[in-house]
N, C-alpha and C positions, 0 to 999 in steps of 0.2 A: 504493500500500500504506500502511495506517495505521501511523504511528509515534507512540508515546506521547510526550507532552510531557516534557521533561527534569525539570521540577519535580515530576512525578508519580512519579519513580523513588525507590527506597528510600534511596539515598544522600542525595538532596535532602531527603526527608522527615525522616530522622533528623538530618541536619545542621541543618535549619531548626528542628526541635523543640528541639535542644540550644541553638541560638542564641536562640530565643524564651524558653526556660526560663531561660537565663542572664540575658537582658535583664530578664525579669520579676523574677527574684530580686534582681538588682542594683538595679533601680528600687525594689523594696520596701525593701531594706536602706538605699538612699540616702535615701528619703523618711523612713524611721524615724529614721535617724541625723541627718538635717538637722532634723527636728522636735524630736528630743530635745536636740541641741546648741543649736538656736536658743532653745528655751525655757529651757535651763540658762543660757545667756549673758545672756538678757534678765533672768532672775531675779537673777543675780549683779550685773548692772549696776544694777538697781533697789536691791538690798540695799546695794551700795557707796554709791550716791547717798544712800540713807536714813541710813546711818551718818554720812556726811560732813555732811549737812544738820543732823543732830541736834547734832553737835559745833559747827558754825558758828553755829547758832541760839542754843545755850547761851552760847557765848563772846560773841556780839554783844549778847545781852541784858544780860550783866554789864557790858559796856563802856558801853552806853547808860545804864545806871543811874548811872554815874560821870561823866556829861557833862551833867548838868542845868544847870550854871552856864555852859555855852558858849552863844554866840549861834548863830542858825540857820545863818549862813554858815560859822562855824567847825565846826559839827556836820556840815554837808554835806561839807566838805572832809575832815574826819576820817573820816567813814563811807566815802567813796570810797577813801581811802587804805587803810582796813581791807580793803575788798572787793578792791582791786587787789593788795595785798601780803601781807596776813595770812591771808586765807581761801582755802582750796583747794576747787575744785569738781570734780565727776566728769565725765570724758569731755568736757572743754572746755565745760562748762556755764556758763550765766550766772546771776547772782544779783541780787536786788533787795531793798532794805529800804524799807518804807513806814511812816514814823512816823505818829502820830495827826494831825499837821497835814496829812497827805495828800501831802506832797512826797517824791517818790521819791529814792532815793540809789543810782544805778547807771546803766549804759548800756542795761540791759534795759528795753524799753518796757512801761509799765504796761498798755497795750492788748493786749499779747501774753498776758496772764494771762487764762484763761477766766473768764467772769463767775461761773459756778457755783462755781469754785474760790475766787475772791476772796470771794464771799458766805459760803462755809462757813468760811474762815479768819477772817473778821471776826467770826463768831459763836463763835470760840474752838475750832474743830476743826482737827485736823491732816489734811491732804488729800494723797493720792497719786493721780495720774491719768496714763494714756497717752492722747495725743490727736494730732491733725494740726494743725500750726501753721506759722507762717512762720519761716524762719531769717533770719540777718543779711543774706543775699543775696536775700531775698524769695522763696525757693523754699518750696514746701509739703513738709514732711517729718514723720516720726514723732518726737514729743517726749515726754519724761517730766517732769512737774512735781510738785514737793513744796512745799506751803505750810504754814508753822508760825506760829501766833500767838505774838508775844512779849508776853505779858500784862503782866509786871512793867514792861516798858519802853514799854507802850502803843504797840506797833508790829507790823508784819507782815514776815515773812521768806519769800522764795520763791527756789527754785532750779529752773531749767529745764535738763534734760540732753538733748541731741540723740542720736538713735540712729544718726546717719550713720556714725560709725566702726564701730559694731557691724554695721550693714547691709553695709558694705564687706567686713568680715571674713566675714559670712555669704554674701555674693555670691561671694567667692573660694572659700569652702568648697563652695558649690553647684556651681560650675564644676568643681571637683576631683571631686566625686561624679559629675557627669555624664560626665566623661572616664573615670572608673573604670568606670562602668556600660557605656559604649561599648566600652572595651577588654575588659571581662570577657565581653561578648556575642560579641566576635570570638574570644576564646579558647574560649568555649563552642562556637561553630561549628566551630572547628578540632578541638576535642575530639570533637564529634559526628561530624565527617567521619572522624576516625581510628577512633572506635568503630564507625561504620557499615562501614568497610572491614574491620575485624577480624571483625565479626559476619556480614557478607555474603560474606566470602571463601569459606567452604564452599559457600554457595549458588551463587556464581559458578562454582566448580569443578563442582558438580553440573549447572549450566546448560550449561557447555561440554561436559561429558560427554554430556548429553542431546542436544545439537546434533550431536555426532559420531555418536552412535547413530542419530539421525534421518537423517543423511547416509549411513548404511549401514556404519559402522565398528563392528561388534559386538565388536571386541577391546578396546574402551575399558572401563577399570575405574577406580574411585575408590580412592585410597590410604586405608588405614585410619587414622582420626583418633585422637589421644591422648585427646581428650575422650570419655567413655563414651557420651554422648548422640549425638555425631556419629559415633562408631565404629559404633553400632548402625544409624544411617542409612546409612552407607557400605556396611555389610555387606548390608543389605536391598536397597540399590540394585544392588550387584554381583550378588546372587542373582537379582534381577528381570531384569537384562540377560542373565544366563546362561540363564534359562528362556525369555526372549524369543528369544534367538539360537537355542536348541535347537528351539523350535517353528517359527520361520521356516525354519530349515534343513530341518526335517522336512517342512514343507508344500511347500517348493520341490522337495525331492527326490521327494516323492510326485507332484507335478504333472509333473515332468520324466520320472519313470519311467513314469507312466501314459501320457503323450503319446508316448514312444518305443515303449511296448508296443502302442499302438493303431496305429502306422504300418504294421506288417506286415499285420494283418487288413484294414486299410483299403486297402492296395495290392491285396490279393486281391479284396476287394469291388469296387474300382474296375475291375479287369481283368474280373471277371464281369459287371458292369453294362455295360462297354464291349461285351462279346460280345452281351449282350441288346439293346443299342442298335443294333448292326449288323443284327440279325435282327428288329428291332422291327416292321417292316411285315408280317412273316409271322405275327405273333402275333395272337390275338383282341383285340378292342377293349378289353376289361377288362384284359387282361394288358399292353397298351400303356400304359394309364393308370397301372398299377402300376409299370411300368418308369420312366415319367416321374417319378412321385413318388419312387421309390427313387433315381433319379439326382440329383434336386434335394436330397433330404435328405443324400445322400452328399457332395455338393459342400459343403453347409453344415457337415457333420461334418468334412470335410477342412480347411475354413477354421478351424474351432474348434480342431482339433488343431494346426494351424500357428500360430495365435495363442497357444495354451498353450505351445508350444515357444519361441516368441519371448519371451514373458513370463518363462519359466524362464531363458532366457539373460540377460535383463536383470537378473533378481534375482540370478543367480549372478555378475554383473559380467563375463560372458564376451563382451559386445558391444563391439566396437571400431569406432568410427565411421570410415567410409571417406570422408574429406572430399575434395571436389573443387570447383573453382570452376565456376559456370555462370550463364547469364543466366536470371533468374527468370521473365521474360515467356515465353520459349520453353519453359521447363520446364513452366509451368502450362498453356500451350496444348496441349502434348503429353498432359498428364494428362487435360485435359478431352476431347480428341479420342478418347482410349482408354476413356473412361467410357461408361456406358450412356445418358448424356444429353449428347452432343457439342454440343448447342446452348446450353450454359451460357455466359452473357456474361462476359467477362473485362474488368474495368475497371481503369484505372491512369492516373496523370498523365503528361504528355508527358516531364517530366524524369526519370521512373522507367522509361522505355522500355528503357534500357541498364543497369538496376540489376542488379548481380551479387552473388551471395552464395557462401559456401563452406560446404557442408553435405554430409551423406550423402544422395545422391540417392535411393537405394532406400528408405530409411526416411522421408525427407520425402515421397516419392511415396505411401508407405503412409498417411502422415498425411492428405494431401489426399484420397486415394481413400476412406479411412474416413469422412471428414467428408462427402464427396459421397454415399456409400452410406447414411450415417446420415440425411442429409436426405431421400434418396429413400424410405427405409423409414418414418421417423417425422415428417418435415417436409413431406410432399407435394411434394417436389422442390426442387432448388436454383434460386434465382432469379439469383444472380450471385456471382462471385468477384472480390475486389478485393485489390490489393496496393499498399503505399505505404511509401516509405523515411522513417523518422522518426529523425533524428539518426544514431546508429550502429546502429540496429535497423531491422528491416523487419516490417511487420504484414501478414499474409495473412488476409483476412476472407471467410468462407463464410456466405452468408445463404440461409435457406429460407423457404417461405411457409406453414409449418405453424402450429399453435396456440401455439408458443413454449414456453418452460420457465419455471416459476414460480421466483422468487428462492430459495426454500428448497430447491429441487432442483438448483440450478446447480452445486453442488460435488459432489453425489452422482452426477451423470451420468458423471463421470470416474473413479469408483471401479470396481474390478473386480466384474463381475457386478452392477453397480449398475442397478437398474430403478426408474423413478419411477412412483408410483401416485397421482398428484395429479389435478387437474382439467385436466391438459394434453392431454386428448383422445387423439388417436391416438398421441401419444408414449408413452402408457402401455401400448400394445399392440405387436404386431410379433412377429417370429420370432427376433430377436437374443438373444444370451446375455449381453450387457453387457461384452464385451471390446474392442470396436472403439474406443470413446472412451478406454478405459483405455490401450490401446496408443498412441493419439494423445498422451495426456499423458506417457507414459513416453518416447516418442521425442523429443518437444519438450524435455522436461527434460534428456535426454541431450545435446541440442544447446546447453544453457545458456539455453533460452528458457522461455516460459510460455504457457499457453492458458487461455482463459476464455470464457464465454458470457453474452450479454446479449440484451435485446430489440432488434429492428431500430430503427435511428435515424430511419427515414423515417416512422415512425408506423404502418406496416402490421403485421399479425400475422406472427409468425415469429420464429425464433431467429437469432442472429448469433454465430457462433463466430469468435474472434480468436486467431490464432497469431502470437506475437511471437518473433522469432529475431534473434540478433546477426548483422550483415552479415558480419563476420569479414574483410572486405577492402574497401578504398575505391577502389582502382584495378584495372583489369583490361586484359588484352590480348585482343582478339577472337579471336586464333588459339588462345588457351589455353582458351576457353570450351568446356565439355562440355555437350552438349544430350541 
């Protein structure tokens, strides 16, 4: 039997939708927040560096103008002292002063300054640029350089600010946003599951009520909901059940009453036909043929009334199974021997020779007999009957050699008065009324089993009816077996 995948259920779909929605929303907010914060921090870092560089460059230019009397060595030592003690850089940046003599004053390598920046500063421009360069450890990292020409001192001043501290801060911020997005998606899934439970709860109650009604409990009703929409649904559902219960009860009562009313005239007809049968030889030939036809039709009529009464009892729940243990092999051999075709072959595995089941013998005999008669009428005769124990169940298979049953008709053949009119050949004809297989289905279902029909598995034409019943007992005592 087909079972839907769990992820296709309404709970799973709503929960997944909430989780994905929360995740997308969280990711969107996280990306927007990270982009906004990163750009804001970068801008503030650059602005701070620019302000500091402007102050430093102005101060060092004034100092250089007052050191013209110093020697080159004295100037180098003095500038290095300034850069080490007096000037402050942004974010652990490095600075360098390059006077007109071309000799640097700082630990910052002159080669670390991009050539385009150096050229622009030498031409008197103030330059700001973000680029990839080497750190003191030799690693490639994002850097921010500002170059200022010290025109009055005939020198150049540069400050390089690394973005490493800022990137570490942004990395921590990114990790926090990722964790928040993950947690929010989990909370979204939990919220979706809770919302799905609340939304589907009325549907679940309706589903349970429908299952109870399908099982025959027509006293099932839904409680009226406080919500006006659900209250209208509950009211409509209860009214539908009441109408359905009334119609089914009316139909059952009608079939039962008609069947009982027909029994008396049938008994009279049967007695009259029996008298005619005894005097059949003294009647003209035409009258003899009429008596034969009348007797055959009366037999079919009696079987029909008996089937209708049986179905009425099943519908009314008045059938009580008389369960008894018996050997299945001997039971089936007796059914075959009493049928119109006692030559039907019974097949089984050696380990199933002593297979015993516990069932209602009379109704199970009617099941097998109906299948044999159905095969004789519509399937050109039964070829074989097979039984096999499978786990805690037993399967009884009845195969015929007819044209078979088309897949689209295989459910309809078990319906009451169901007649197929497909290309199934002879199965579309016959003198039955469509109650035999319906009784088979009802009796099997009463035993807790199921019945279905397929094509023959040996590749030949024909139908294969399978009756599956619970064994109901695993051990047996031969003295207790009823045959």
